[in-house]
Backbone as CSV, one residue per row, in Angstrom:
resi,resn,N_x,N_y,N_z,CA_x,CA_y,CA_z,C_x,C_y,C_z
1,MET,14.846,16.895,-17.576,13.280,16.644,-17.702,12.614,15.888,-16.656
2,ARG,11.587,15.901,-15.615,11.276,15.437,-14.821,9.562,14.735,-15.343
3,TYR,9.548,13.640,-15.105,8.260,12.665,-15.296,7.451,12.199,-14.225
4,PHE,6.272,12.234,-14.424,5.468,11.517,-13.395,4.850,10.096,-14.023
5,ALA,4.643,9.334,-13.300,4.136,7.767,-14.367,2.859,7.097,-13.444
6,GLU,2.302,7.038,-14.003,0.860,6.307,-13.282,1.233,4.608,-13.437
7,LEU,1.387,3.720,-12.696,1.345,2.494,-12.422,0.493,1.830,-11.622
8,SER,0.646,0.169,-11.475,-0.119,-0.886,-10.955,1.058,-2.320,-10.813
9,TYR,0.717,-2.805,-10.031,1.807,-4.152,-10.115,1.026,-4.923,-8.940
10,LYS,1.336,-6.410,-8.914,0.938,-7.354,-8.479,2.019,-7.279,-7.277
11,GLY,2.438,-7.451,-5.903,3.803,-7.619,-5.400,4.112,-9.309,-4.732
12,THR,3.407,-10.380,-5.846,3.450,-11.752,-5.197,4.669,-11.729,-5.368
13,ALA,5.479,-11.844,-6.415,6.684,-12.289,-6.776,8.017,-11.197,-6.222
14,TYR,7.777,-10.528,-5.830,8.870,-9.244,-5.192,8.995,-9.030,-3.771
15,CYS,10.011,-8.288,-3.501,10.668,-8.569,-2.049,10.214,-7.219,-1.537
16,GLY,9.053,-6.616,-2.371,8.637,-4.825,-2.233,8.801,-4.161,-3.076
17,TRP,8.545,-3.248,-2.730,8.988,-2.005,-3.911,10.357,-1.694,-3.969
18,GLN,11.281,-1.586,-3.170,12.857,-1.123,-3.019,13.652,-1.981,-3.456
19,ARG,14.395,-1.551,-3.965,15.760,-2.532,-4.188,16.571,-2.963,-3.561
20,GLN,16.785,-4.228,-3.560,17.001,-4.919,-2.587,18.506,-5.827,-3.209
21,PRO,19.705,-5.899,-2.061,20.487,-6.213,-3.228,20.560,-7.787,-3.361
22,ASN,19.812,-8.922,-3.182,19.684,-10.252,-3.372,18.264,-10.643,-3.683
23,ALA,17.656,-9.529,-3.680,16.068,-9.977,-4.430,15.320,-9.198,-5.273
24,SER,14.495,-9.787,-6.066,14.353,-9.164,-6.777,12.782,-8.121,-6.506
25,SER,13.204,-6.651,-6.917,12.242,-5.764,-6.319,11.537,-5.080,-7.346
26,VAL,10.183,-4.459,-7.012,9.256,-4.258,-8.710,10.330,-2.411,-8.666
27,GLN,10.978,-1.729,-7.588,11.876,-0.923,-8.329,12.574,-1.133,-9.315
28,GLN,13.451,-2.246,-8.878,14.770,-2.531,-9.974,13.964,-3.164,-11.109
29,THR,12.966,-3.708,-10.857,12.387,-4.537,-12.339,11.970,-3.290,-13.100
30,ILE,11.441,-1.738,-12.896,11.188,-1.015,-13.325,12.077,-0.252,-14.070
31,GLU,13.507,0.270,-13.519,14.331,0.864,-13.471,15.764,-0.074,-14.746
32,GLU,15.735,-0.790,-14.569,16.392,-2.017,-15.654,15.291,-1.654,-17.065
33,ALA,14.196,-1.961,-16.815,13.111,-1.452,-18.708,13.418,-0.178,-18.873
34,MET,13.331,0.642,-18.014,13.694,1.819,-18.581,14.762,2.533,-18.326
35,THR,15.941,1.849,-17.823,17.031,1.941,-18.586,16.862,1.468,-20.134
36,THR,16.890,0.509,-20.409,16.747,-0.115,-21.779,15.899,0.386,-22.884
37,ILE,15.000,1.393,-22.650,14.537,1.886,-23.782,14.850,3.670,-23.607
38,LEU,15.118,4.207,-22.542,15.861,5.083,-22.725,16.914,5.540,-23.186
39,ARG,17.529,4.353,-23.018,19.116,4.186,-23.193,20.474,5.322,-22.402
40,GLU,19.824,5.077,-20.928,20.352,6.112,-19.922,20.467,5.300,-19.051
41,ASN,21.145,5.583,-17.687,20.734,5.154,-16.516,19.781,5.678,-15.588
42,ILE,18.437,4.979,-15.298,17.300,5.810,-14.927,17.150,5.078,-13.363
43,GLU,16.993,6.279,-12.799,16.521,5.682,-11.361,15.252,6.802,-11.147
44,ILE,14.497,5.618,-10.194,13.407,6.576,-10.109,12.914,6.519,-8.184
45,VAL,11.355,7.010,-7.993,11.355,7.616,-7.190,9.947,6.861,-7.061
46,GLY,9.245,6.427,-6.284,8.114,6.236,-5.689,7.267,6.581,-4.933
47,ALA,5.978,6.528,-4.633,5.375,8.245,-3.510,5.353,6.809,-2.314
48,GLY,6.008,5.752,-2.256,6.192,5.170,-0.902,6.836,3.701,-1.189
49,ARG,7.006,2.878,-0.009,7.434,1.470,0.141,6.297,0.921,0.144
50,THR,6.131,-0.318,-0.570,5.248,-1.716,-0.019,6.233,-2.607,0.115
51,ASP,5.788,-3.504,1.001,6.180,-4.621,1.664,6.292,-5.630,0.807
52,THR,6.945,-6.518,1.254,6.937,-8.064,0.300,5.890,-8.215,0.193
53,GLY,5.503,-8.684,-1.014,4.021,-9.571,-1.004,2.681,-8.433,-1.240
54,VAL,2.836,-7.349,-0.925,2.156,-6.225,-0.666,1.689,-5.788,-2.545
55,HIS,0.308,-5.398,-3.193,0.207,-5.066,-4.180,-0.214,-3.226,-4.123
56,ALA,-0.095,-2.607,-5.669,-0.455,-1.439,-6.172,-1.753,-1.384,-6.878
57,ALA,-2.776,-1.101,-6.469,-3.527,-0.790,-7.505,-3.464,0.218,-8.103
58,PHE,-3.036,1.405,-7.784,-2.424,2.340,-8.161,-0.976,2.881,-7.590
59,TYR,-0.315,3.436,-8.403,1.220,4.231,-7.931,1.359,4.638,-8.783
60,VAL,2.485,5.952,-8.358,2.992,6.900,-8.730,4.668,7.056,-8.514
61,ILE,5.189,7.414,-9.489,6.991,7.420,-9.280,7.525,8.834,-10.362
62,HIS,8.404,9.561,-9.536,9.531,10.127,-10.698,10.557,9.731,-10.726
63,PHE,10.665,10.132,-12.427,12.129,9.879,-12.692,12.160,11.241,-13.778
64,ASP,13.684,11.497,-13.688,14.525,12.353,-14.616,14.916,11.671,-15.974
65,ALA,14.891,12.289,-17.226,15.171,11.992,-18.541,15.866,13.296,-18.616
66,THR,17.408,12.517,-19.591,17.935,14.163,-20.348,17.275,14.522,-21.842
67,ARG,16.739,13.362,-22.118,16.194,13.916,-23.679,14.727,13.412,-23.510
68,PRO,14.050,14.718,-24.316,12.194,14.205,-23.675,11.620,13.247,-24.598
69,ILE,10.924,12.794,-23.851,9.530,11.561,-24.278,8.709,12.587,-25.363
70,LYS,8.652,12.193,-26.366,8.061,12.687,-27.187,6.514,12.348,-27.270
71,ASP,6.428,10.958,-27.516,5.187,10.207,-27.488,5.249,9.597,-26.375
72,ALA,4.302,10.478,-25.600,4.146,9.312,-24.128,3.371,7.984,-24.205
73,GLN,2.431,7.830,-25.168,1.451,6.879,-25.374,2.233,5.864,-26.358
74,SER,3.433,6.016,-26.698,4.291,5.100,-27.318,5.308,4.591,-26.309
75,PHE,5.845,5.368,-25.297,6.593,4.900,-24.316,5.670,4.092,-23.367
76,VAL,4.913,4.075,-23.272,4.236,3.667,-21.903,3.720,2.131,-23.026
77,TYR,3.452,2.243,-24.274,3.275,0.429,-24.918,4.529,0.146,-24.688
78,HIS,5.520,0.410,-25.233,6.984,-0.359,-25.100,7.391,-1.162,-23.931
79,LEU,6.875,0.058,-22.918,7.656,-0.349,-21.729,6.856,-1.422,-21.184
80,ASN,5.491,-1.508,-21.087,4.729,-2.441,-20.857,4.914,-3.832,-21.481
81,ALA,5.347,-3.547,-22.763,5.710,-4.943,-23.900,7.161,-5.059,-23.283
82,LEU,7.702,-4.526,-22.705,9.461,-5.130,-21.656,9.094,-5.716,-20.627
83,LEU,7.945,-5.357,-20.100,7.948,-5.109,-18.093,7.519,-6.619,-18.244
84,PRO,7.415,-7.326,-16.926,6.627,-8.442,-16.408,5.219,-8.740,-16.295
85,GLU,4.653,-9.328,-16.890,3.095,-9.391,-16.228,2.310,-8.513,-15.222
86,ASP,3.024,-9.232,-14.400,2.885,-8.354,-12.777,2.947,-6.734,-12.726
87,ILE,3.931,-6.274,-13.785,3.495,-4.312,-13.791,2.932,-4.142,-14.799
88,ALA,2.321,-2.920,-14.397,1.624,-2.434,-15.490,1.884,-0.882,-15.730
89,PHE,2.239,0.002,-16.637,1.990,1.229,-16.758,0.651,1.924,-17.177
90,LEU,0.090,2.841,-16.769,-1.116,3.865,-17.332,-0.901,4.678,-18.189
91,HIS,0.222,5.493,-17.686,0.301,7.106,-17.877,1.420,7.622,-17.358
92,ILE,1.996,8.644,-18.466,3.169,9.217,-17.853,3.052,10.720,-18.583
93,TYR,3.709,11.361,-17.717,3.320,12.984,-18.288,4.723,13.917,-17.195
94,GLN,4.638,14.999,-17.839,5.834,15.913,-17.709,5.288,16.560,-16.730
95,VAL,6.207,16.901,-15.524,6.133,17.708,-14.022,7.274,19.214,-14.085
96,ALA,6.961,19.522,-13.147,7.607,20.614,-13.028,8.967,20.010,-12.337
97,ASP,10.333,20.541,-12.529,11.493,19.933,-12.200,11.515,19.561,-10.633
98,ASP,11.075,20.230,-9.863,11.423,19.935,-8.236,9.583,19.381,-7.763
99,ALA,9.178,18.743,-8.621,8.354,17.867,-8.148,8.537,16.299,-7.342
100,HIS,7.521,16.014,-6.722,8.306,14.539,-6.021,7.118,14.001,-5.510
101,ALA,7.223,12.116,-6.463,6.202,11.533,-6.213,5.913,11.204,-4.827
102,ARG,6.698,11.401,-3.615,6.244,10.815,-2.571,6.439,11.785,-1.803
103,PHE,7.152,13.126,-1.314,7.067,14.157,-0.435,6.137,15.237,-1.137
104,ASP,5.530,15.123,-1.907,4.016,16.023,-2.794,2.697,15.354,-2.103
105,ALA,2.877,14.005,-2.318,1.673,13.568,-1.950,1.130,14.612,-0.448
106,ILE,0.003,14.345,-0.534,-1.138,14.335,0.500,-1.881,13.755,1.231
107,GLU,-2.122,12.635,0.661,-3.063,11.687,0.935,-2.792,10.368,0.541
108,ARG,-2.911,9.495,1.255,-2.483,7.985,0.562,-4.314,7.338,1.321
109,GLU,-4.557,6.265,-0.105,-5.421,4.921,0.273,-5.034,4.086,0.140
110,TYR,-5.132,2.543,1.175,-5.029,1.454,1.440,-6.641,0.569,1.319
111,ARG,-6.322,-0.538,0.910,-7.434,-1.217,1.057,-6.923,-2.711,1.227
112,TYR,-7.675,-3.600,1.855,-7.080,-4.400,2.602,-8.373,-5.623,2.889
113,TYR,-8.368,-6.499,1.290,-9.271,-7.424,1.189,-9.191,-8.714,1.765
114,ILE,-10.461,-9.791,2.175,-10.905,-10.157,3.080,-11.861,-11.265,2.187
115,GLN,-11.232,-12.853,2.474,-12.297,-13.306,1.442,-12.654,-14.312,2.799
116,THR,-13.757,-14.038,2.908,-14.277,-15.549,4.185,-15.406,-16.602,3.121
117,ARG,-14.652,-16.883,2.319,-15.271,-17.936,2.118,-13.641,-18.638,0.853
118,LYS,-13.708,-19.973,0.917,-12.675,-20.368,-0.060,-12.757,-20.038,-1.013
119,ASP,-11.613,-19.570,-1.834,-11.605,-19.118,-3.237,-10.639,-19.451,-3.609
120,PRO,-10.235,-20.352,-4.954,-8.620,-20.411,-5.166,-8.339,-19.354,-6.238
121,PHE,-9.491,-18.673,-6.589,-8.864,-17.536,-7.919,-8.302,-16.218,-6.936
122,THR,-8.766,-16.422,-5.658,-8.442,-14.657,-4.954,-7.109,-15.049,-3.701
123,ARG,-6.491,-16.453,-4.086,-5.680,-16.811,-2.657,-4.559,-15.848,-2.975
124,ALA,-4.001,-15.459,-4.016,-3.091,-14.416,-4.182,-3.084,-12.967,-3.871
125,THR,-4.159,-12.679,-3.748,-4.789,-11.474,-3.602,-5.521,-11.042,-2.457
126,THR,-6.030,-11.865,-1.607,-6.875,-11.703,-0.226,-5.976,-12.222,0.971
127,TRP,-6.735,-11.917,2.095,-6.568,-13.026,3.220,-7.666,-13.743,3.367
128,GLN,-7.704,-15.134,3.238,-8.865,-16.184,3.292,-8.893,-16.099,4.536
129,LEU,-9.784,-16.058,5.288,-10.592,-16.396,6.678,-12.061,-16.620,6.913
130,THR,-12.277,-17.354,7.279,-13.506,-18.264,6.949,-14.038,-18.101,8.150
131,THR,-13.143,-17.839,9.138,-13.892,-17.224,10.511,-14.882,-16.379,10.656
132,PRO,-16.172,-16.598,11.091,-17.127,-15.376,11.455,-16.920,-14.121,12.074
133,LEU,-16.725,-12.913,11.337,-16.475,-11.992,11.855,-17.722,-10.730,11.758
134,ASP,-17.959,-10.327,13.235,-18.371,-8.880,13.269,-18.235,-7.844,12.984
135,ILE,-18.239,-7.662,11.757,-18.129,-6.377,10.914,-18.912,-5.266,11.650
136,ASP,-19.902,-5.175,12.433,-20.241,-4.051,12.788,-19.374,-3.881,14.259
137,ALA,-18.634,-4.908,14.654,-17.827,-4.590,15.742,-16.892,-3.611,15.538
138,MET,-15.959,-4.411,14.173,-15.075,-3.988,13.557,-15.003,-2.608,13.141
139,ASN,-16.591,-2.223,12.666,-16.817,-0.972,12.571,-16.383,0.032,13.408
140,LYS,-16.804,-0.027,14.732,-17.120,0.429,15.772,-15.603,1.031,16.616
141,ALA,-14.984,-0.042,16.231,-13.799,-0.483,16.540,-12.892,0.976,15.830
142,ALA,-12.812,0.678,14.884,-12.524,1.803,13.270,-12.419,2.981,13.625
143,ALA,-13.487,3.387,13.950,-14.089,4.541,14.007,-12.820,5.645,14.905
144,THR,-12.489,4.578,16.227,-11.477,5.185,17.269,-10.432,6.000,16.212
145,LEU,-10.133,5.184,15.113,-8.704,5.376,14.315,-8.688,7.091,13.291
146,ILE,-10.009,7.794,13.196,-10.484,8.633,12.818,-9.724,9.605,13.973
147,LYS,-10.177,9.348,15.174,-9.747,10.386,16.428,-8.541,10.364,16.915
148,THR,-7.544,9.296,16.326,-6.231,9.306,16.996,-5.056,9.960,15.996
149,GLU,-3.818,10.193,16.866,-3.397,10.889,15.770,-1.870,10.329,15.988
150,ASP,-1.529,9.872,17.114,-0.500,9.128,17.269,-0.731,7.387,17.538
151,PHE,-0.405,7.119,16.299,-0.345,5.592,15.950,1.074,4.749,16.418
152,THR,1.618,5.151,17.454,3.126,4.206,18.010,2.708,3.012,18.391
153,THR,1.371,2.795,18.838,0.613,1.098,18.951,1.086,0.361,17.257
154,PHE,1.039,0.700,16.327,1.335,0.235,15.489,2.156,0.736,14.445
155,ALA,3.275,1.431,14.967,4.437,1.488,14.491,5.999,0.328,14.778
156,LYS,6.264,0.182,13.213,7.319,-1.436,13.426,8.460,-0.876,14.361
157,LEU,8.886,-2.200,14.920,10.150,-1.465,16.001,11.009,-1.240,14.603
158,GLY,12.203,-0.405,14.660,13.131,0.183,14.000,13.531,0.901,13.093
159,SER,11.562,0.996,12.972,11.175,2.119,11.525,12.163,3.706,12.047
160,ASN,12.370,4.096,10.975,13.200,5.585,11.180,11.927,6.730,10.827
161,ASN,11.477,6.362,11.516,10.222,7.489,11.806,10.566,8.914,12.416
162,THR,10.497,10.039,11.733,10.544,10.840,13.147,9.405,11.401,13.907
163,THR,8.392,10.733,13.578,7.141,11.386,13.896,5.949,9.601,13.657
164,ASN,5.146,9.837,15.135,4.393,8.528,14.502,2.967,9.091,14.473
165,ILE,3.164,10.189,13.888,1.927,10.939,14.073,0.988,11.097,12.121
166,CYS,-0.153,10.722,12.723,-0.672,10.561,11.542,-2.135,11.035,11.642
167,HIS,-2.660,11.296,10.337,-4.174,12.119,10.078,-4.510,11.495,9.163
168,VAL,-6.081,10.557,10.071,-7.008,9.352,9.178,-8.157,10.511,8.892
169,THR,-8.696,10.309,7.449,-9.812,10.224,7.373,-10.948,9.673,6.856
170,ARG,-10.565,8.414,6.954,-11.440,6.964,6.541,-10.686,5.967,7.032
171,ALA,-11.254,5.134,7.757,-11.372,3.843,8.267,-12.429,3.434,8.350
172,GLU,-12.749,2.184,7.738,-14.149,1.267,7.003,-14.183,0.107,6.554
173,TRP,-15.078,-0.557,7.222,-15.315,-2.168,6.845,-16.404,-2.025,5.711
174,VAL,-16.463,-2.149,4.773,-16.939,-2.528,3.632,-17.712,-4.364,3.486
175,GLU,-18.685,-4.732,3.184,-19.074,-5.938,2.694,-19.243,-5.647,1.039
176,ILE,-18.707,-6.745,0.822,-18.697,-6.349,-1.247,-19.099,-8.066,-1.608
177,GLU,-19.335,-8.121,-2.710,-20.313,-9.324,-3.250,-19.044,-10.678,-3.177
178,CYS,-19.271,-11.479,-3.357,-18.663,-12.850,-3.122,-18.248,-13.457,-2.092
179,GLY,-18.859,-12.783,-1.257,-18.195,-13.195,0.669,-16.981,-11.952,0.445
180,MET,-16.459,-11.222,0.011,-15.732,-10.492,-0.158,-15.696,-9.002,1.495
181,VAL,-14.888,-8.732,1.883,-14.756,-7.785,3.147,-13.406,-7.017,2.931
182,VAL,-14.090,-5.678,2.521,-12.809,-4.787,2.434,-12.547,-3.857,3.132
183,PHE,-11.453,-3.257,3.893,-11.073,-1.971,4.854,-10.084,-1.369,4.221
184,ILE,-11.149,-0.058,4.085,-10.984,1.787,3.350,-10.224,2.199,4.493
185,PHE,-8.938,2.448,4.250,-7.986,3.402,5.267,-7.307,4.891,4.575
186,ARG,-7.717,5.473,4.928,-6.766,7.257,4.336,-6.610,8.066,5.144
187,ALA,-5.383,8.459,4.880,-4.304,9.153,5.662,-3.357,9.790,5.056
188,ASN,-3.511,11.221,5.766,-1.770,11.792,4.893,-0.538,11.010,4.775
189,ARG,-0.905,10.303,5.547,0.944,8.896,5.269,0.086,7.866,6.438
190,PHE,1.433,6.933,6.016,1.324,5.663,7.200,2.621,5.141,7.184
191,LEU,2.734,4.288,8.404,3.742,3.629,9.040,4.034,2.720,8.382
192,ARG,5.067,2.391,8.430,5.754,0.914,8.265,5.168,-0.201,9.040
193,ASN,4.411,-0.793,8.015,3.377,-2.086,8.632,2.218,-1.690,9.289
194,MET,1.895,-0.235,9.175,0.852,0.336,9.902,-0.544,-0.742,9.619
195,VAL,-1.073,-0.357,8.617,-2.035,-1.219,8.049,-2.085,-2.468,8.205
196,ARG,-1.098,-3.279,8.105,-1.248,-4.575,8.429,-1.832,-4.921,10.223
197,ALA,-1.161,-4.231,11.277,-1.298,-4.511,12.212,-2.299,-3.408,12.601
198,VAL,-3.029,-2.635,12.188,-4.007,-2.270,12.606,-5.278,-3.092,11.903
199,VAL,-5.176,-3.751,10.531,-6.443,-4.894,10.201,-6.290,-6.281,10.818
200,GLY,-5.106,-6.728,11.286,-4.826,-8.066,12.480,-5.393,-7.641,13.610
201,THR,-5.531,-6.385,14.148,-6.334,-6.041,15.516,-7.429,-6.157,15.374
202,LEU,-7.789,-4.957,14.251,-9.390,-5.115,14.162,-10.222,-6.527,13.625
203,VAL,-9.428,-7.661,13.478,-9.769,-8.677,13.060,-10.413,-9.515,14.364
204,ASP,-9.485,-9.396,15.388,-9.416,-9.640,16.294,-10.342,-9.463,17.093
205,VAL,-10.998,-8.171,16.513,-12.445,-7.344,17.344,-13.381,-8.190,16.593
206,GLY,-13.257,-8.329,15.427,-14.855,-9.220,14.425,-14.555,-10.942,14.923
207,ARG,-13.935,-11.417,15.511,-13.747,-12.765,15.828,-14.139,-12.426,17.490
208,GLY,-14.399,-11.532,18.403,-14.825,-11.689,19.694,-13.677,-11.333,20.801
209,LYS,-12.303,-11.334,20.038,-11.165,-11.590,21.152,-10.871,-10.617,21.791
210,ILE,-11.476,-9.259,21.505,-11.420,-8.081,22.219,-12.641,-7.386,21.874
211,THR,-12.870,-6.386,22.354,-14.417,-5.485,22.286,-13.547,-4.138,22.040
212,PRO,-14.657,-3.584,20.891,-13.926,-2.170,20.275,-13.514,-1.083,21.531
213,GLY,-14.051,-1.322,22.560,-13.104,-0.091,23.787,-12.167,-0.885,23.809
214,GLN,-11.580,-2.150,24.622,-10.574,-2.719,24.479,-9.184,-2.394,23.173
215,PHE,-10.072,-2.413,21.879,-9.575,-1.530,20.724,-8.970,-0.248,20.902
216,ALA,-9.863,0.112,21.409,-9.252,2.032,21.909,-8.509,1.838,22.977
217,GLU,-8.165,1.074,23.761,-7.410,1.368,24.821,-6.134,0.741,24.461
218,ILE,-6.141,-0.453,23.136,-5.022,-0.672,22.360,-3.810,0.605,22.054
219,VAL,-5.135,1.481,21.204,-4.643,2.247,20.364,-4.133,3.513,20.717
220,ALA,-4.547,3.376,22.557,-4.217,4.733,22.880,-2.905,4.486,23.744
221,SER,-2.542,3.155,24.103,-1.573,2.624,24.971,0.010,3.363,24.813
222,ARG,-0.147,3.296,23.239,1.073,3.258,22.405,2.019,2.310,22.518
223,ASP,1.532,1.013,22.590,2.293,0.365,23.144,2.326,-1.367,22.296
224,LEU,3.691,-1.409,21.323,3.343,-2.126,20.072,2.983,-3.125,20.264
225,SER,3.506,-3.771,21.887,3.233,-5.294,22.476,1.776,-5.351,22.373
226,ARG,1.014,-4.788,22.465,-0.239,-4.958,22.309,-1.564,-5.009,21.535
227,SER,-0.586,-4.520,20.485,-1.287,-4.474,19.243,-1.313,-6.243,18.987
228,SER,-2.563,-7.052,17.982,-2.681,-8.223,17.064,-1.086,-8.227,16.273
229,SER,-1.092,-10.106,15.768,-0.218,-9.835,14.840,-0.437,-9.576,13.537
230,SER,0.398,-9.162,12.700,0.070,-8.534,11.303,-0.939,-9.362,10.557
231,ALA,-1.675,-8.400,9.727,-2.687,-9.393,8.434,-1.560,-9.550,7.575
232,PRO,-1.665,-10.792,7.038,-0.765,-11.283,6.007,-0.524,-10.025,4.807
233,ALA,0.570,-10.182,3.915,0.362,-9.108,2.995,-0.468,-9.281,1.663
234,SER,-0.707,-10.463,1.289,-1.327,-10.704,0.162,-2.673,-9.798,0.013
235,GLY,-3.594,-9.618,1.451,-4.967,-8.427,0.926,-4.314,-7.190,0.698
236,LEU,-3.389,-6.864,0.919,-2.949,-5.437,1.262,-3.025,-4.261,-0.484
237,PHE,-3.581,-3.369,-0.648,-3.542,-3.143,-2.105,-3.302,-1.315,-1.661
238,LEU,-2.192,-0.459,-1.777,-2.198,0.890,-2.574,-3.135,1.215,-3.386
239,THR,-3.990,1.831,-3.148,-5.040,1.754,-3.842,-4.934,3.635,-4.727
240,ASP,-4.616,4.528,-3.826,-4.998,5.735,-4.471,-3.803,6.979,-3.857
241,VAL,-3.223,7.914,-4.463,-2.345,8.563,-3.979,-2.634,10.174,-4.263
242,LYS,-3.329,10.832,-3.474,-3.312,12.424,-3.685,-2.629,13.028,-4.219
243,TYR,-2.089,14.412,-4.540,-1.484,15.348,-4.926,-1.998,16.550,-4.723
């Protein structure tokens, strides 16, 4: 029997989503807890891989169990009791045996948070950047991403991508309360490190280091060396997965 589960996690303490031989990962932590509760070896598949220090406000996994989970609410309760405080399960439900948390996803959303003033309470979950930013210029530059398909400029070297084509449906900076600015980025798929590379380059637009027109030229160049330094992992959240 196959199940989907919805969860969230704070990635600060982990080497990322994917299991690693010599570091603590979100995947390994969950698999060990599930194996304990279900009393069988459980392997899970996630909606995507998040890098070291990246968070997920909404994440989806699938896993197979040989015996039915009769009380989903009780299972979630006991799983949360066993898991550390930085991982929380929300829901679990049975799906078709061929349903796939990664390959069946048709759209994902990431949000990147920048705190524009010093704030000790958001340091682990934002990029604290007190340099003044031109949000209008950043949004003018971000509009280029809606018209772009080839994101080679922001594709990390060494990735095993068969294609760098992505279809973006939203790329927008929004100012919210308490000096916070958030970049909302939706697409059918994302390349490894793509969001952080895009954010880092857009922030250079906001700082006045490059113009929106130059940003468009950088995107069109398909040259990774022309993108700016990647934004820190701390401000990045996976916030939605659509099926």
